[in-house]
C-alpha positions, 0 to 999 in steps of 0.5 A, a space after each residue: 538534628 539530636 533527637 533525631 539521633 538519640 531516636 537513631 540510637 534507640 531503634 532495635 537492632 537483630 543478630 543471625 541466630 541459627 534456624 531448626 527444624 523440628 520434626 514432632 512423629 520424633 521429637 527430633 532437632 536438625 539444623 537447617 544450614 541455609 537459612 538464618 533467624 534474625 533477633 532482637 538483642 532483647 529476645 524478639 524474633 523478626 524473620 528467617 532470612 538465607 544464611 548467604 549474604 549474597 542473598 540477605 544483607 541486615 540493614 540496622 534500622 538506626 544506621 539507616 536514620 543515622 545516615 539520613 541525619 549525616 545526609 540533613 547536615 551536610 546542608 547547614 547553609 540552608 534554613 532547614 528545621 527537621 521533625 519527625 516520627 518512627 513506627 517500628 512493628 511489635 516484632 521489630 519486623 517492619 520499620 516506617 518513618 517519617 522525616 519531616 523539614 521545614 524552611 527553605 524546602 517548603 511548597 506552596 500551593 496558594 498563599 494560604 497552603 503550606 506543603 513541609 517536604 520530606 523523606 518516607 522511610 520503610 524497611 524491615 527484616 523480615 526477608 519480605 521487605 526492601 529499603 525505600 525512601 520517598 519524598 513526601 510532605 506533610 500540608 501546614 492547615 491541615 496535617 494531610 500526609 503525602 509520599 511517593 507521588 512522584 516516581 523519579 523522587 523513588 529510591 530502594 535497595 534490596 537486601 542482596 547488597 550491603 547497606 548503600 549510605 548513598 541512597 540515603 544521601 540522593 533522598 535528602 538531596 532529592 528533598 531539597 532540591 524538588 520543590 520546584 519540581 512538586 509545585 509543577 506536579 500539584 499544578 498539573 494535578 489541578 488541570 485534571 479533573 474527574 467528571 462529578 463527586 460520586 465519580 472521585 468517591 469511587 475513585 478512591 474507592 476503587 484504590 483500595 482505600 476502604 480497608 482502611 476506614 471503618 465507615 469507607 463512605 461516609 469517611 471519604 464522602 467527609 473528606 471530599 466534602 472538606 477539600 473540593 471546592 466544586 464539586 461537579 469537577 472535582 480535580 486530581 489533586 482535591 481528590 488526593 487530599 480527599 485521600 490523605 485526609 481520610 488517612 491521615 485523619 479518619 482511621 483508627 487510632 491504633 492503626 500503626 504508621 507501617 500499615 498506613 504506607 500502604 494506603 498513601 502509596 495507593 492514594 498517590 497513584 493519583 498523581 503519579 503513573 509510575 512513569 512520572 507523569 500525572 493520570 488523565 482522569 477521564 481514564 481513572 474515572 473510567 476505570 474506577 467506573 466500569 470496575 464496579 459496574 462489573 462488580 456489581 452485576 457480576 454479584 447479581 444484585 448481592 452486592 451491597 450499594 455504595 449508596 442509594 440509587 448509585 445504580 442509577 449515578 453508574 448509568 450516568 456515569 457509564 453514558 457520561 464515558 461512552 460505555 454500554 450500560 
């Protein structure tokens, strides 16, 4: 915990400053009274926001992380070890933090597959980013990251209101109290199966994971081979693990975590509909197959196939879903 508090103290703080508009023709400057610029103490401009606190309140990154530490400390009676990392963009306009717990909050998929639960925290100073807390986790067996896979365990506030410490406490409470709920979600995802590994690959590509990878199809296939026991009927849980494996291990090393957050949120749609339910694998698969088929048809053969004879694979999958080729 000492390290968490030290990290909180080291995070950049921002303050409000005036905004001026420049007219190039007359070389005149005029103050914009209804806007403020945000600057860090070391001279980095992070964003331009409303000058009214009715519309924008500064939420300091350090205050968020420190409050999470205070919320964890209230569980001193539990066996909890906390560790994590924080990533801040070069201009300090985005912050992403992972706070992982070890001990009484660990859940088990089976005896050899444990998941340490934790929090994923995102915030920003640009005027466009809310403060968000999501339950997250890390699989011990492969260090795959997980986040935002249960909508009921999501907490968020906008900058319209001053910092609300209670949400950090609610988020930590959710991690401590949710292992049973997480295990149930995993079990349901294991019961949902896609038609085959080709369909699983199309589902991952349809989620937009390709934009985070230099070699999307080979990387996702490698991830699927690592995570799927039977390629003839991969479960949503296995497909989700393939997504998180690719994002955790196959993305370029210089990709900042605040950019990868978007990928993990997209992957979470394999476990969460947005209504606190596991998606139906048949619907996910059918949607991905239809989307890919439409892309190839509309491109009039100009779109490159993901693999040789992909068109034949699509015909077979469309027939399995009773879709017209």
